[in-house]
C-alpha positions in Angstrom: 53.5 24.3 0.3 50.8 25.3 -2.1 51.5 22.6 -4.5 51.3 20.2 -1.9 48.2 21.4 -0.7 46.8 21.2 -4.2 48.1 17.5 -4.6 46.3 16.6 -1.3 43.2 18.1 -2.3 43.3 16.4 -5.7 43.8 13.2 -3.9 40.9 13.5 -1.7 38.7 14.5 -4.5 39.9 11.3 -6.4 39.0 9.2 -3.4 35.6 10.6 -3.3 35.0 10.1 -7.0 34.0 6.6 -7.2 31.0 7.0 -4.7 29.9 10.1 -6.6 30.6 8.6 -10.1 28.1 5.7 -9.2 25.4 8.4 -8.0 26.1 10.6 -11.2 26.2 7.7 -13.5 22.8 6.1 -12.3 20.9 5.0 -14.1 22.5 3.8 -17.4 20.2 1.1 -18.4 16.4 0.2 -17.7 15.0 -0.1 -14.3 12.7 -3.1 -13.3 9.8 -2.2 -11.0 8.4 -5.6 -9.4 4.6 -4.8 -8.6 3.5 -7.1 -5.7 0.1 -8.2 -7.3 -1.8 -9.7 -10.2 -1.5 -8.2 -13.6 -4.4 -5.7 -13.8 -4.9 -5.4 -10.2 -4.5 -1.9 -8.1 -1.0 -2.4 -7.3 -0.1 -3.2 -11.0 -2.1 -0.2 -12.2 -0.5 2.2 -9.9 2.9 0.8 -10.5 2.5 1.3 -14.2 1.3 4.9 -13.9 4.2 5.8 -11.6 6.7 4.1 -13.8 5.5 6.0 -16.9 5.7 9.3 -14.8 9.1 8.5 -13.4 10.8 7.6 -16.6 11.5 11.0 -17.8 13.0 12.1 -14.5 15.5 9.1 -14.6 16.3 9.4 -18.5 15.5 5.7 -18.6 12.3 3.5 -19.1 11.0 1.8 -16.0 9.8 -1.9 -16.8 7.1 -3.1 -14.6 6.9 -6.9 -13.8 3.8 -8.0 -12.0 4.1 -11.0 -9.6 1.2 -12.5 -7.5 1.7 -14.1 -3.9 2.1 -11.9 -0.8 5.8 -12.7 -0.1 7.0 -13.7 -3.8 7.9 -10.1 -5.1 9.2 -8.7 -2.1 11.7 -11.7 -1.9 12.8 -11.3 -5.4 13.6 -7.6 -4.7 15.2 -8.5 -1.3 17.6 -10.9 -3.2 18.3 -8.5 -6.1 21.7 -6.6 -6.5 21.4 -3.4 -4.4 22.3 -1.3 -7.4 18.9 0.6 -7.9 18.1 -1.3 -11.0 15.4 -3.4 -9.2 12.7 -2.0 -7.4 9.4 -2.9 -5.5 6.1 -1.4 -5.1 3.9 -3.0 -2.8 1.0 -1.9 -0.7 0.0 -2.0 3.0 0.2 -5.7 3.2 4.0 -5.2 3.2 3.8 -3.8 6.9 1.2 -6.5 7.9 3.0 -9.4 6.6 5.9 -8.8 9.3 3.1 -10.2 11.8 0.9 -12.1 9.5 3.6 -14.8 8.2 5.3 -16.7 11.1 8.1 -17.6 8.9 9.1 -14.8 6.2 12.1 -15.4 4.1 13.2 -11.8 4.6 13.0 -9.1 7.3 10.5 -6.5 6.4 12.3 -3.7 8.4 15.7 -4.5 7.5 15.9 -6.4 3.9 14.6 -3.2 2.2 15.5 0.4 1.6 12.3 2.4 1.7 12.3 5.0 -1.1 8.8 6.9 -0.4 5.2 6.5 -0.1 3.5 6.4 -3.5 -0.2 6.6 -3.1 -3.0 6.6 -0.5 -6.7 5.2 -1.0 -9.6 4.9 1.2 -11.5 1.7 1.9 -15.3 1.5 2.1 -17.1 -0.6 4.7 -20.0 -2.1 2.9 -22.7 -4.8 3.3 -25.4 -6.8 1.5 -28.4 -4.5 0.4 -30.8 -5.6 3.3 -28.1 -5.7 6.3 -30.2 -4.7 9.4 -28.4 -1.6 10.4 -29.0 2.1 10.4 -25.2 3.3 10.4 -21.9 2.3 11.2 -22.4 2.2 14.9 -25.3 -0.1 14.5 -23.5 -2.2 12.1 -20.7 -2.8 14.6 -23.3 -3.5 17.2 -24.9 -6.2 15.2 -21.4 -7.8 14.8 -20.8 -7.5 18.3 -24.0 -9.1 19.1 -23.9 -11.9 16.5 -20.4 -12.5 16.2 -19.6 -15.6 14.0 -23.1 -15.8 12.7 -22.2 -12.9 10.4 -20.2 -13.6 7.4 -17.3 -11.3 6.5 -15.7 -11.6 3.1 -11.8 -11.6 2.8 -9.7 -11.4 -0.5 -6.2 -12.6 0.7 -4.6 -12.7 4.1 -2.4 -9.7 3.6 -5.0 -7.9 1.3 -6.3 -4.4 2.4 -9.7 -6.0 2.5 -8.6 -8.5 5.1 -6.9 -5.8 7.3 -9.8 -3.4 7.1 -12.1 -6.4 8.2 -9.7 -7.0 10.9 -10.1 -3.5 12.0 -14.0 -3.7 12.0 -14.0 -6.9 14.1 -11.4 -5.2 16.4 -14.0 -2.2 17.0 -16.8 -4.8 17.5 -14.6 -6.9 20.0 -16.0 -9.8 18.1 -14.9 -12.2 15.4 -17.1 -13.0 12.3 -16.9 -16.1 10.1 -14.3 -15.0 7.3 -15.1 -16.4 3.8 -12.3 -16.1 1.5 -12.2 -15.1 -2.1 -9.9 -14.7 -4.9 -10.2 -10.9 -5.2 -12.8 -8.3 -4.8 -15.1 -8.9 -7.7 -16.4 -12.6 -6.6 -16.8 -11.2 -2.9 -19.0 -8.2 -4.1 -21.0 -10.6 -6.3 -21.7 -12.7 -3.3 -22.6 -9.6 -1.3 -25.2 -8.3 -3.8 -26.7 -11.6 -3.9 -27.2 -11.5 -0.1 -25.0 -14.5 0.7 -22.3 -12.4 2.2 -23.1 -9.9 5.2 -20.0 -7.5 5.4 -17.2 -6.7 3.4 -14.2 -3.9 3.1 -13.0 -2.9 -0.3 -11.2 0.2 -2.1 -13.8 2.8 -3.1 -12.6 2.2 -6.7 -14.2 -1.2 -7.1 -17.3 -0.3 -4.8 -18.6 3.3 -5.9 -20.5 1.8 -9.1 -22.7 -0.6 -7.2 -23.1 1.6 -4.3 -24.5 4.3 -6.7 -26.8 1.6 -8.2 -27.9 0.7 -4.6 -27.0 -3.0 -5.2 -24.9 -2.8 -1.9 -25.0 -0.5 1.2 -22.0 1.6 2.4 -21.5 2.6 6.1 -18.2 4.5 6.1 -15.0 5.0 4.5 -11.8 4.8 6.1 -10.0 7.7 4.9 -9.3 11.1 6.6 -11.9 12.9 4.7 -15.1 12.2 3.0 -14.9 10.9 -0.5 -15.8 13.4 -3.5 -17.7 10.4 -5.1 -19.4 9.6 -1.8 -20.1 13.1 -0.1 -22.8 11.8 2.2 -21.0 9.0 3.5 -19.2 9.5 6.9 -15.7 8.8 7.6 -15.2 5.9 10.2 -13.8 8.5 12.5 -16.7 10.9 12.0 -19.1 7.8 12.9 -17.2 7.4 16.2 -14.6 4.8 15.1 -11.2 6.3 14.7 -9.7 2.8 15.1 -11.2 1.7 11.7 -9.3 4.5 10.1 -6.8 3.3 7.4 -5.4 3.8 4.1 -4.5 1.6 1.3 -1.1 3.0 0.8 1.6 1.9 -1.7 5.3 2.3 -1.1 8.3 1.8 -3.4 11.4 0.1 -2.2 15.0 -1.0 -3.2 17.0 -3.8 -1.8 18.9 -3.1 1.5 22.4 -1.8 0.8 21.4 0.2 -2.1 23.6 3.2 -2.0 22.1 6.3 -0.3 23.0 8.5 -3.3 20.9 6.3 -5.6 17.8 6.0 -2.8 17.6 9.7 -2.8 17.9 10.0 -6.5 15.0 7.6 -7.2 13.0 9.0 -4.3 13.4 12.4 -6.0 12.1 11.1 -9.2 9.3 9.7 -7.4 8.3 13.1 -5.9 8.7 14.8 -9.2 6.4 12.1 -11.0 3.7 12.6 -8.4 3.3 16.2 -9.5 2.7 15.2 -13.1 -0.7 16.4 -14.3 -1.6 13.2 -16.2 -0.6 11.0 -13.3 -2.7 13.1 -10.9 -5.7 12.6 -13.4 -5.3 9.0 -13.7 -5.0 8.6 -9.8 -8.3 10.7 -9.4 -10.2 8.3 -11.8 -9.1 5.6 -9.4 -10.0 7.5 -6.3 -6.5 7.3 -5.2 -4.3 10.2 -3.9 -0.7 10.8 -4.7 1.5 10.8 -1.9 2.4 14.3 -0.5 5.9 15.7 -0.9 6.7 14.9 2.6 5.4 11.3 2.7 7.2 10.5 -0.8 10.5 10.7 0.8 13.1 8.2 2.3 13.2 9.3 5.7 9.4 9.5 6.1 8.7 6.1 4.6 11.3 4.4 7.0 9.7 5.8 9.7 6.2 5.2 8.6 7.0 1.6 7.8 8.0 0.8 11.3 4.9 2.6 12.7 2.8 0.6 10.5 4.4 -2.8 11.3 3.8 -1.6 15.1 0.4 -0.8 14.5 -0.8 -4.0 12.8 1.0 -6.4 15.2 -1.4 -6.3 18.1 -4.6 -6.5 15.8 -3.4 -9.4 14.0 -2.1 -11.1 17.2 -5.6 -10.6 18.6 -7.3 -12.0 15.8 -5.0 -14.9 15.5 -4.7 -14.1 11.9 -1.6 -16.0 10.8 0.0 -17.8 7.8 2.4 -20.6 8.1 
């Protein structure tokens, strides 16, 4: 009886080995992280910092490949083998794209395995230097009164700047005239020249111009005031909690990636986010590393669904779609 029991136990262990071996043997070669955005842009920069810090925790190098286009990088990863060797880092536009694009070649909620939130960064609501407002409430009121006579800069349909602009318009219950730009730099140039009225952009990009009084800042969209702008209230403090948002980045694997591998990559991400060098470099970008809780598979899965649901009515009300 004892021998038979040992034999059955051994067989059961043997049957379990393939799955365990796959997790224990991963990774055996370099991992590619596809960054959804242009080389040198915020997503590319954040991805490279994270990849460098994660490498030692996976005992393999993580190679970053940046691909422009709102849907190109996600599609590449959605179609990749679900083996953990091709990952995606994308920003808040991942959630918004579920509504922004009428015909997506993948499903935001079912084509990917969320690994964890990577980072959070606040936006700034800014204007030309001589915009006729006293505070954020006054700016919203001017937009409410003048509507499409106000020019609002945008830098891509699924960009954080565009989404923040939608929140400002939603708060004013008015539609501005949106002027599209290829990135933040030309939009800020036009703002400083007085040819654009309002813009939303990451504090990393705007603080130098704010400090030089070349543009005006009315509020930050994060949960707390920025260390670099201590006198600027949060949108919630100014009476507009609906304008609160984070330019968050998340990491994804293709749907069907074994759960053991998802959890292993997520654990490496959390370890990387505690790295002193990473935290210093994020601080220089006015970006917060995700907390321990946010950088988990379970939180990211739930949060992504919540963000898709949050942005849907705002985008639908604005009629901001791409075909």
